All heavy atoms as a GROMACS GRO file, in nm:
protein
  464
    1MET      N    1  -0.425   0.674   0.816
    1MET     CA    2  -0.327   0.744   0.906
    1MET      C    3  -0.228   0.649   0.974
    1MET      O    4  -0.112   0.680   0.996
    1MET     CB    5  -0.402   0.813   1.013
    1MET     CG    6  -0.485   0.936   0.964
    1MET     SD    7  -0.396   1.059   0.864
    1MET     CE    8  -0.303   1.143   0.985
    2LEU      N    9  -0.275   0.523   1.008
    2LEU     CA   10  -0.188   0.426   1.056
    2LEU      C   11  -0.067   0.398   0.970
    2LEU      O   12   0.050   0.392   1.018
    2LEU     CB   13  -0.262   0.291   1.087
    2LEU     CG   14  -0.346   0.288   1.212
    2LEU    CD1   15  -0.426   0.159   1.220
    2LEU    CD2   16  -0.260   0.297   1.337
    3ALA      N   17  -0.101   0.377   0.838
    3ALA     CA   18   0.002   0.343   0.748
    3ALA      C   19   0.102   0.464   0.730
    3ALA      O   20   0.220   0.444   0.725
    3ALA     CB   21  -0.058   0.315   0.607
    4ARG      N   22   0.049   0.585   0.730
    4ARG     CA   23   0.131   0.706   0.717
    4ARG      C   24   0.225   0.718   0.836
    4ARG      O   25   0.343   0.765   0.823
    4ARG     CB   26   0.048   0.830   0.712
    4ARG     CG   27  -0.024   0.847   0.580
    4ARG     CD   28  -0.098   0.979   0.581
    4ARG     NE   29  -0.180   0.993   0.464
    4ARG     CZ   30  -0.265   1.085   0.443
    4ARG    NH1   31  -0.288   1.181   0.532
    4ARG    NH2   32  -0.344   1.088   0.337
    5ARG      N   33   0.183   0.679   0.956
    5ARG     CA   34   0.262   0.687   1.078
    5ARG      C   35   0.345   0.560   1.102
    5ARG      O   36   0.411   0.549   1.199
    5ARG     CB   37   0.176   0.715   1.193
    5ARG     CG   38   0.083   0.846   1.184
    5ARG     CD   39   0.176   0.966   1.172
    5ARG     NE   40   0.091   1.084   1.168
    5ARG     CZ   41   0.070   1.153   1.061
    5ARG    NH1   42   0.138   1.135   0.947
    5ARG    NH2   43  -0.003   1.267   1.062
    6LYS      N   44   0.328   0.456   1.010
    6LYS     CA   45   0.399   0.335   1.026
    6LYS      C   46   0.379   0.269   1.161
    6LYS      O   47   0.467   0.229   1.228
    6LYS     CB   48   0.542   0.350   0.992
    6LYS     CG   49   0.567   0.393   0.851
    6LYS     CD   50   0.716   0.407   0.820
    6LYS     CE   51   0.731   0.461   0.675
    6LYS     NZ   52   0.869   0.497   0.645
    7MET      N   53   0.249   0.264   1.198
    7MET     CA   54   0.210   0.212   1.332
    7MET      C   55   0.112   0.095   1.310
    7MET      O   56   0.032   0.100   1.221
    7MET     CB   57   0.139   0.329   1.400
    7MET     CG   58   0.116   0.289   1.552
    7MET     SD   59   0.025   0.428   1.644
    7MET     CE   60   0.138   0.558   1.621
    8SER      N   61   0.131  -0.010   1.395
    8SER     CA   62   0.035  -0.125   1.385
    8SER      C   63  -0.088  -0.093   1.464
    8SER      O   64  -0.090   0.002   1.553
    8SER     CB   65   0.102  -0.242   1.438
    8SER     OG   66   0.120  -0.236   1.583
    9CYS      N   67  -0.196  -0.163   1.435
    9CYS     CA   68  -0.318  -0.146   1.508
    9CYS      C   69  -0.298  -0.185   1.659
    9CYS      O   70  -0.352  -0.122   1.744
    9CYS     CB   71  -0.426  -0.244   1.452
    9CYS     SG   72  -0.484  -0.192   1.292
   10GLY      N   73  -0.218  -0.290   1.684
   10GLY     CA   74  -0.189  -0.325   1.823
   10GLY      C   75  -0.123  -0.215   1.894
   10GLY      O   76  -0.151  -0.191   2.017
   11GLU      N   77  -0.024  -0.153   1.832
   11GLU     CA   78   0.051  -0.048   1.897
   11GLU      C   79  -0.042   0.076   1.926
   11GLU      O   80  -0.035   0.128   2.036
   11GLU     CB   81   0.158  -0.001   1.798
   11GLU     CG   82   0.254   0.104   1.866
   11GLU     CD   83   0.367   0.142   1.769
   11GLU    OE1   84   0.384   0.075   1.657
   11GLU    OE2   85   0.437   0.238   1.802
   12LEU      N   86  -0.123   0.109   1.837
   12LEU     CA   87  -0.216   0.214   1.849
   12LEU      C   88  -0.318   0.186   1.967
   12LEU      O   89  -0.348   0.272   2.053
   12LEU     CB   90  -0.298   0.251   1.725
   12LEU     CG   91  -0.396   0.368   1.735
   12LEU    CD1   92  -0.333   0.491   1.776
   12LEU    CD2   93  -0.462   0.387   1.607
   13ALA      N   94  -0.369   0.065   1.969
   13ALA     CA   95  -0.457   0.029   2.074
   13ALA      C   96  -0.400   0.034   2.206
   13ALA      O   97  -0.460   0.085   2.308
   13ALA     CB   98  -0.518  -0.118   2.048
   14GLU      N   99  -0.269  -0.012   2.216
   14GLU     CA  100  -0.198   0.000   2.339
   14GLU      C  101  -0.176   0.147   2.392
   14GLU      O  102  -0.198   0.177   2.499
   14GLU     CB  103  -0.063  -0.072   2.331
   14GLU     CG  104   0.013  -0.086   2.462
   14GLU     CD  105   0.142  -0.164   2.438
   14GLU    OE1  106   0.141  -0.266   2.366
   14GLU    OE2  107   0.245  -0.125   2.502
   15LYS      N  108  -0.143   0.233   2.294
   15LYS     CA  109  -0.126   0.370   2.330
   15LYS      C  110  -0.257   0.438   2.379
   15LYS      O  111  -0.254   0.523   2.466
   15LYS     CB  112  -0.076   0.451   2.206
   15LYS     CG  113   0.062   0.432   2.178
   15LYS     CD  114   0.118   0.520   2.054
   15LYS     CE  115   0.255   0.508   2.034
   15LYS     NZ  116   0.316   0.620   1.971
   16LEU      N  117  -0.369   0.394   2.323
   16LEU     CA  118  -0.500   0.442   2.356
   16LEU      C  119  -0.560   0.391   2.482
   16LEU      O  120  -0.647   0.435   2.546
   16LEU     CB  121  -0.600   0.430   2.249
   16LEU     CG  122  -0.574   0.503   2.119
   16LEU    CD1  123  -0.666   0.468   2.006
   16LEU    CD2  124  -0.576   0.660   2.138
   17GLY      N  125  -0.506   0.263   2.520
   17GLY     CA  126  -0.560   0.194   2.637
   17GLY      C  127  -0.695   0.127   2.604
   17GLY      O  128  -0.773   0.110   2.688
   18ILE      N  129  -0.708   0.086   2.479
   18ILE     CA  130  -0.834   0.011   2.438
   18ILE      C  131  -0.791  -0.123   2.380
   18ILE      O  132  -0.674  -0.150   2.351
   18ILE     CB  133  -0.921   0.095   2.340
   18ILE    CG1  134  -0.847   0.119   2.205
   18ILE    CG2  135  -0.961   0.224   2.395
   18ILE    CD1  136  -0.926   0.174   2.101
   19THR      N  137  -0.886  -0.215   2.367
   19THR     CA  138  -0.856  -0.338   2.313
   19THR      C  139  -0.845  -0.330   2.160
   19THR      O  140  -0.900  -0.248   2.101
   19THR     CB  141  -0.970  -0.442   2.340
   19THR    OG1  142  -1.088  -0.401   2.284
   19THR    CG2  143  -0.988  -0.453   2.494
   20PRO      N  144  -0.761  -0.421   2.098
   20PRO     CA  145  -0.764  -0.428   1.956
   20PRO      C  146  -0.901  -0.445   1.890
   20PRO      O  147  -0.927  -0.397   1.780
   20PRO     CB  148  -0.674  -0.542   1.923
   20PRO     CG  149  -0.582  -0.552   2.044
   20PRO     CD  150  -0.672  -0.513   2.163
   21ALA      N  151  -0.985  -0.515   1.960
   21ALA     CA  152  -1.130  -0.540   1.902
   21ALA      C  153  -1.206  -0.405   1.903
   21ALA      O  154  -1.272  -0.379   1.800
   21ALA     CB  155  -1.196  -0.643   1.993
   22ASN      N  156  -1.190  -0.328   2.008
   22ASN     CA  157  -1.255  -0.198   2.001
   22ASN      C  158  -1.201  -0.102   1.902
   22ASN      O  159  -1.265  -0.026   1.836
   22ASN     CB  160  -1.249  -0.130   2.137
   22ASN     CG  161  -1.348  -0.188   2.244
   22ASN    OD1  162  -1.445  -0.251   2.202
   22ASN    ND2  163  -1.324  -0.180   2.366
   23LEU      N  164  -1.067  -0.109   1.875
   23LEU     CA  165  -1.008  -0.034   1.770
   23LEU      C  166  -1.058  -0.071   1.636
   23LEU      O  167  -1.083   0.012   1.546
   23LEU     CB  168  -0.854  -0.043   1.783
   23LEU     CG  169  -0.784   0.039   1.671
   23LEU    CD1  170  -0.814   0.189   1.685
   23LEU    CD2  171  -0.629   0.019   1.684
   24SER      N  172  -1.074  -0.202   1.615
   24SER     CA  173  -1.126  -0.255   1.494
   24SER      C  174  -1.274  -0.198   1.464
   24SER      O  175  -1.300  -0.159   1.355
   24SER     CB  176  -1.135  -0.406   1.491
   24SER     OG  177  -1.188  -0.464   1.382
   25ILE      N  178  -1.349  -0.189   1.567
   25ILE     CA  179  -1.489  -0.135   1.554
   25ILE      C  180  -1.475   0.012   1.509
   25ILE      O  181  -1.560   0.055   1.423
   25ILE     CB  182  -1.563  -0.147   1.688
   25ILE    CG1  183  -1.598  -0.295   1.714
   25ILE    CG2  184  -1.693  -0.062   1.686
   25ILE    CD1  185  -1.648  -0.326   1.851
   26LEU      N  186  -1.382   0.081   1.567
   26LEU     CA  187  -1.366   0.226   1.528
   26LEU      C  188  -1.321   0.228   1.383
   26LEU      O  189  -1.371   0.317   1.302
   26LEU     CB  190  -1.262   0.294   1.610
   26LEU     CG  191  -1.304   0.325   1.754
   26LEU    CD1  192  -1.186   0.371   1.835
   26LEU    CD2  193  -1.424   0.416   1.759
   27LYS      N  194  -1.223   0.149   1.347
   27LYS     CA  195  -1.166   0.151   1.209
   27LYS      C  196  -1.273   0.120   1.099
   27LYS      O  197  -1.265   0.170   0.991
   27LYS     CB  198  -1.051   0.052   1.193
   27LYS     CG  199  -0.919   0.099   1.250
   27LYS     CD  200  -0.810   0.001   1.230
   27LYS     CE  201  -0.793  -0.039   1.084
   27LYS     NZ  202  -0.695  -0.137   1.060
   28THR      N  203  -1.364   0.023   1.133
   28THR     CA  204  -1.459  -0.022   1.031
   28THR      C  205  -1.579   0.071   1.025
   28THR      O  206  -1.671   0.043   0.939
   28THR     CB  207  -1.502  -0.168   1.059
   28THR    OG1  208  -1.561  -0.175   1.192
   28THR    CG2  209  -1.388  -0.260   1.054
   29GLY      N  210  -1.583   0.167   1.111
   29GLY     CA  211  -1.700   0.259   1.112
   29GLY      C  212  -1.825   0.206   1.180
   29GLY      O  213  -1.934   0.246   1.156
   30LYS      N  214  -1.811   0.089   1.253
   30LYS     CA  215  -1.932   0.031   1.316
   30LYS      C  216  -1.960   0.089   1.448
   30LYS      O  217  -2.059   0.048   1.510
   30LYS     CB  218  -1.907  -0.119   1.324
   30LYS     CG  219  -1.900  -0.185   1.186
   30LYS     CD  220  -1.883  -0.338   1.195
   30LYS     CE  221  -1.873  -0.395   1.052
   30LYS     NZ  222  -1.849  -0.539   1.060
   31ALA      N  223  -1.880   0.170   1.498
   31ALA     CA  224  -1.898   0.237   1.629
   31ALA      C  225  -2.018   0.329   1.626
   31ALA      O  226  -2.035   0.406   1.535
   31ALA     CB  227  -1.772   0.312   1.678
   32LYS      N  228  -2.104   0.326   1.725
   32LYS     CA  229  -2.218   0.415   1.729
   32LYS      C  230  -2.176   0.548   1.794
   32LYS      O  231  -2.243   0.647   1.760
   32LYS     CB  232  -2.322   0.353   1.821
   32LYS     CG  233  -2.381   0.217   1.773
   32LYS     CD  234  -2.486   0.241   1.676
   32LYS     CE  235  -2.543   0.102   1.640
   32LYS     NZ  236  -2.638   0.109   1.530
   33ALA      N  237  -2.064   0.551   1.866
   33ALA     CA  238  -2.023   0.678   1.927
   33ALA      C  239  -1.871   0.663   1.956
   33ALA      O  240  -1.826   0.552   1.966
   33ALA     CB  241  -2.094   0.706   2.058
   34VAL      N  242  -1.803   0.776   1.968
   34VAL     CA  243  -1.668   0.774   2.004
   34VAL      C  244  -1.648   0.876   2.116
   34VAL      O  245  -1.693   0.993   2.100
   34VAL     CB  246  -1.580   0.822   1.883
   34VAL    CG1  247  -1.430   0.823   1.921
   34VAL    CG2  248  -1.603   0.731   1.767
   35LYS      N  249  -1.587   0.834   2.225
   35LYS     CA  250  -1.561   0.923   2.336
   35LYS      C  251  -1.470   1.033   2.294
   35LYS      O  252  -1.374   1.003   2.215
   35LYS     CB  253  -1.498   0.846   2.456
   35LYS     CG  254  -1.590   0.753   2.527
   35LYS     CD  255  -1.516   0.695   2.642
   35LYS     CE  256  -1.596   0.600   2.715
   35LYS     NZ  257  -1.521   0.538   2.832
   36LEU      N  258  -1.483   1.153   2.340
   36LEU     CA  259  -1.396   1.259   2.307
   36LEU      C  260  -1.249   1.229   2.354
   36LEU      O  261  -1.152   1.266   2.289
   36LEU     CB  262  -1.446   1.394   2.370
   36LEU     CG  263  -1.566   1.449   2.300
   36LEU    CD1  264  -1.605   1.572   2.373
   36LEU    CD2  265  -1.542   1.468   2.157
   37THR      N  266  -1.242   1.156   2.470
   37THR     CA  267  -1.106   1.123   2.515
   37THR      C  268  -1.037   1.020   2.417
   37THR      O  269  -0.912   1.028   2.404
   37THR     CB  270  -1.110   1.061   2.656
   37THR    OG1  271  -1.194   0.955   2.662
   37THR    CG2  272  -1.151   1.168   2.765
   38THR      N  273  -1.113   0.933   2.357
   38THR     CA  274  -1.063   0.842   2.259
   38THR      C  275  -1.018   0.917   2.131
   38THR      O  276  -0.906   0.893   2.075
   38THR     CB  277  -1.163   0.739   2.228
   38THR    OG1  278  -1.194   0.660   2.340
   38THR    CG2  279  -1.108   0.637   2.119
   39MET      N  280  -1.099   1.012   2.089
   39MET     CA  281  -1.066   1.096   1.971
   39MET      C  282  -0.938   1.174   2.001
   39MET      O  283  -0.855   1.182   1.910
   39MET     CB  284  -1.184   1.183   1.934
   39MET     CG  285  -1.158   1.272   1.813
   39MET     SD  286  -1.125   1.170   1.663
   39MET     CE  287  -1.279   1.094   1.639
   40GLU      N  288  -0.932   1.227   2.114
   40GLU     CA  289  -0.817   1.302   2.152
   40GLU      C  290  -0.686   1.217   2.151
   40GLU      O  291  -0.584   1.254   2.097
   40GLU     CB  292  -0.829   1.369   2.292
   40GLU     CG  293  -0.707   1.451   2.334
   40GLU     CD  294  -0.716   1.499   2.472
   40GLU    OE1  295  -0.800   1.454   2.559
   40GLU    OE2  296  -0.645   1.600   2.508
   41GLY      N  297  -0.704   1.098   2.208
   41GLY     CA  298  -0.591   1.001   2.206
   41GLY      C  299  -0.550   0.961   2.065
   41GLY      O  300  -0.426   0.949   2.030
   42LEU      N  301  -0.647   0.938   1.981
   42LEU     CA  302  -0.618   0.910   1.837
   42LEU      C  303  -0.541   1.018   1.771
   42LEU      O  304  -0.439   0.994   1.706
   42LEU     CB  305  -0.752   0.879   1.756
   42LEU     CG  306  -0.818   0.742   1.787
   42LEU    CD1  307  -0.964   0.750   1.734
   42LEU    CD2  308  -0.739   0.630   1.725
   43CYS      N  309  -0.589   1.142   1.784
   43CYS     CA  310  -0.526   1.259   1.730
   43CYS      C  311  -0.386   1.279   1.775
   43CYS      O  312  -0.288   1.312   1.704
   43CYS     CB  313  -0.609   1.384   1.745
   43CYS     SG  314  -0.764   1.379   1.658
   44LYS      N  315  -0.360   1.264   1.908
   44LYS     CA  316  -0.226   1.270   1.962
   44LYS      C  317  -0.137   1.158   1.913
   44LYS      O  318  -0.021   1.188   1.867
   44LYS     CB  319  -0.239   1.264   2.121
   44LYS     CG  320  -0.279   1.384   2.180
   44LYS     CD  321  -0.277   1.374   2.332
   44LYS     CE  322  -0.318   1.494   2.400
   44LYS     NZ  323  -0.322   1.482   2.550
   45ALA      N  324  -0.191   1.044   1.916
   45ALA     CA  325  -0.100   0.924   1.871
   45ALA      C  326  -0.068   0.934   1.721
   45ALA      O  327   0.038   0.894   1.686
   45ALA     CB  328  -0.170   0.794   1.905
   46LEU      N  329  -0.158   0.979   1.636
   46LEU     CA  330  -0.148   0.986   1.495
   46LEU      C  331  -0.098   1.118   1.448
   46LEU      O  332  -0.079   1.140   1.324
   46LEU     CB  333  -0.269   0.937   1.434
   46LEU     CG  334  -0.314   0.796   1.459
   46LEU    CD1  335  -0.448   0.769   1.396
   46LEU    CD2  336  -0.211   0.696   1.402
   47ASP      N  337  -0.089   1.224   1.536
   47ASP     CA  338  -0.052   1.353   1.507
   47ASP      C  339  -0.133   1.409   1.387
   47ASP      O  340  -0.090   1.439   1.278
   47ASP     CB  341   0.102   1.359   1.463
   47ASP     CG  342   0.149   1.497   1.452
   47ASP    OD1  343   0.098   1.592   1.517
   47ASP    OD2  344   0.244   1.518   1.363
   48CYS      N  345  -0.268   1.410   1.420
   48CYS     CA  346  -0.353   1.453   1.312
   48CYS      C  347  -0.474   1.528   1.375
   48CYS      O  348  -0.478   1.548   1.503
   48CYS     CB  349  -0.412   1.335   1.234
   48CYS     SG  350  -0.510   1.222   1.331
   49GLN      N  351  -0.566   1.576   1.293
   49GLN     CA  352  -0.690   1.646   1.340
   49GLN      C  353  -0.806   1.550   1.330
   49GLN      O  354  -0.805   1.459   1.249
   49GLN     CB  355  -0.709   1.774   1.256
   49GLN     CG  356  -0.608   1.877   1.268
   49GLN     CD  357  -0.609   1.936   1.404
   49GLN    OE1  358  -0.712   1.975   1.457
   49GLN    NE2  359  -0.495   1.948   1.469
   50PRO      N  360  -0.912   1.575   1.405
   50PRO     CA  361  -1.036   1.488   1.392
   50PRO      C  362  -1.085   1.472   1.260
   50PRO      O  363  -1.129   1.363   1.216
   50PRO     CB  364  -1.138   1.557   1.487
   50PRO     CG  365  -1.049   1.629   1.586
   50PRO     CD  366  -0.928   1.673   1.510
   51GLY      N  367  -1.086   1.583   1.178
   51GLY     CA  368  -1.129   1.578   1.037
   51GLY      C  369  -1.048   1.479   0.950
   51GLY      O  370  -1.100   1.442   0.848
   52ASP      N  371  -0.926   1.445   0.988
   52ASP     CA  372  -0.844   1.349   0.917
   52ASP      C  373  -0.893   1.205   0.936
   52ASP      O  374  -0.862   1.117   0.859
   52ASP     CB  375  -0.701   1.358   0.956
   52ASP     CG  376  -0.640   1.497   0.932
   52ASP    OD1  377  -0.671   1.557   0.826
   52ASP    OD2  378  -0.551   1.535   1.007
   53LEU      N  379  -0.974   1.188   1.045
   53LEU     CA  380  -1.022   1.053   1.081
   53LEU      C  381  -1.167   1.029   1.054
   53LEU      O  382  -1.207   0.918   1.045
   53LEU     CB  383  -0.994   1.027   1.228
   53LEU     CG  384  -0.849   1.050   1.287
   53LEU    CD1  385  -0.836   1.034   1.429
   53LEU    CD2  386  -0.757   0.941   1.217
   54LEU      N  387  -1.247   1.140   1.046
   54LEU     CA  388  -1.389   1.130   1.036
   54LEU      C  389  -1.441   1.167   0.905
   54LEU      O  390  -1.385   1.254   0.834
   54LEU     CB  391  -1.454   1.220   1.142
   54LEU     CG  392  -1.426   1.190   1.291
   54LEU    CD1  393  -1.489   1.295   1.376
   54LEU    CD2  394  -1.484   1.054   1.323
   55GLU      N  395  -1.551   1.104   0.860
   55GLU     CA  396  -1.616   1.139   0.741
   55GLU      C  397  -1.762   1.148   0.761
   55GLU      O  398  -1.822   1.044   0.821
   55GLU     CB  399  -1.583   1.036   0.622
   55GLU     CG  400  -1.658   1.062   0.498
   55GLU     CD  401  -1.634   0.955   0.398
   55GLU    OE1  402  -1.590   0.846   0.435
   55GLU    OE2  403  -1.665   0.977   0.277
   56TYR      N  404  -1.833   1.243   0.726
   56TYR     CA  405  -1.981   1.250   0.740
   56TYR      C  406  -2.048   1.182   0.622
   56TYR      O  407  -2.016   1.206   0.509
   56TYR     CB  408  -2.026   1.397   0.747
   56TYR     CG  409  -2.178   1.405   0.749
   56TYR    CD1  410  -2.258   1.364   0.857
   56TYR    CD2  411  -2.250   1.448   0.636
   56TYR    CE1  412  -2.390   1.373   0.861
   56TYR    CE2  413  -2.386   1.459   0.637
   56TYR     CZ  414  -2.458   1.417   0.750
   56TYR     OH  415  -2.589   1.429   0.746
   57VAL      N  416  -2.131   1.086   0.660
   57VAL     CA  417  -2.211   1.011   0.557
   57VAL      C  418  -2.353   1.026   0.606
   57VAL      O  419  -2.397   0.974   0.705
   57VAL     CB  420  -2.171   0.867   0.552
   57VAL    CG1  421  -2.254   0.793   0.451
   57VAL    CG2  422  -2.022   0.850   0.525
   58PRO      N  423  -2.436   1.101   0.519
   58PRO     CA  424  -2.579   1.117   0.559
   58PRO      C  425  -2.649   0.988   0.575
   58PRO      O  426  -2.628   0.891   0.501
   58PRO     CB  427  -2.632   1.195   0.434
   58PRO     CG  428  -2.512   1.255   0.366
   58PRO     CD  429  -2.400   1.165   0.390
   59ASP      N  430  -2.739   0.984   0.667
   59ASP     CA  431  -2.827   0.864   0.683
   59ASP      C  432  -2.920   0.852   0.572
   59ASP      O  433  -2.975   0.952   0.522
   59ASP     CB  434  -2.903   0.886   0.820
   59ASP     CG  435  -2.983   0.768   0.858
   59ASP    OD1  436  -2.967   0.655   0.793
   59ASP    OD2  437  -3.062   0.779   0.956
   60LYS      N  438  -2.934   0.733   0.514
   60LYS     CA  439  -3.018   0.709   0.398
   60LYS      C  440  -3.165   0.738   0.426
   60LYS      O  441  -3.240   0.776   0.343
   60LYS     CB  442  -3.005   0.563   0.352
   60LYS     CG  443  -2.867   0.536   0.288
   60LYS     CD  444  -2.848   0.396   0.243
   60LYS     CE  445  -2.716   0.372   0.184
   60LYS     NZ  446  -2.699   0.234   0.143
   61GLU      N  447  -3.208   0.720   0.556
   61GLU     CA  448  -3.349   0.749   0.590
   61GLU      C  449  -3.378   0.894   0.579
   61GLU      O  450  -3.488   0.935   0.543
   61GLU     CB  451  -3.373   0.698   0.722
   61GLU     CG  452  -3.368   0.553   0.745
   61GLU     CD  453  -3.388   0.506   0.890
   61GLU    OE1  454  -3.433   0.585   0.975
   61GLU    OE2  455  -3.360   0.387   0.917
   62GLY      N  456  -3.275   0.982   0.611
   62GLY     CA  457  -3.295   1.125   0.604
   62GLY      C  458  -3.284   1.188   0.464
   62GLY      O  459  -3.306   1.304   0.446
   63ALA      N  460  -3.250   1.112   0.368
   63ALA     CA  461  -3.220   1.162   0.233
   63ALA      C  462  -3.349   1.182   0.160
   63ALA      O  463  -3.450   1.126   0.171
   63ALA     CB  464  -3.130   1.067   0.160
   0.00000   0.00000   0.00000
């Protein structure tokens, strides 16, 4: 979505009020949780829906 919007990671982090390091954690899928306010900010900044940013991957233990 960043590429589609021609936006840098630094610019998005600034719009969201989070550090580039925290944005990197979100981008790599290493975040354990995402605040709803952060998700709302992402959707507003990127003009998208949450489903455009999230993917469900079943836990291997539960398979």
